[in-house]
C-alpha angles and dihedrals in degrees: 000000000000091000091050090055090048091050092050091050092048093049091048091052092050092046091054091054112071092201093049090047091051090049092051092048090050092049094047107028096159093050092046091051093049102036096112098028107120090205092061118088120226098031121120097265094051093043090051091054092049091049091049092052092044092055091047088055092048090051091052093048092049092051097044093248125139116267112266090230135359092227120040098199143346135197120236091039119242108280095013120141138195095052114162115254104188105118094217093056122091085213089069095060120112125211131203121185119197125198092237141010121291118247115220091196094067 
């Protein structure tokens, strides 16, 4: 958690400095162009939704309730189309987020 706080502070400091922000955008053009795109995994809006669902699952587990969903999040989203398929492209990756760790013994 300490590193998360440090990262938030560092990003806030860079965002407050126009020159630092321009440097970061130049170093990471794809990320800068997709930062607020809800269809792009890994950006703040999608990560916030994953975190929200994760804490809902933790709450259910702590209270002996059934998990709200067996899979927290997928990319591409269920029913989405137009996903890249070229193996060398990062755009072709898929992501699946589960509410808890997987157990090899089962």
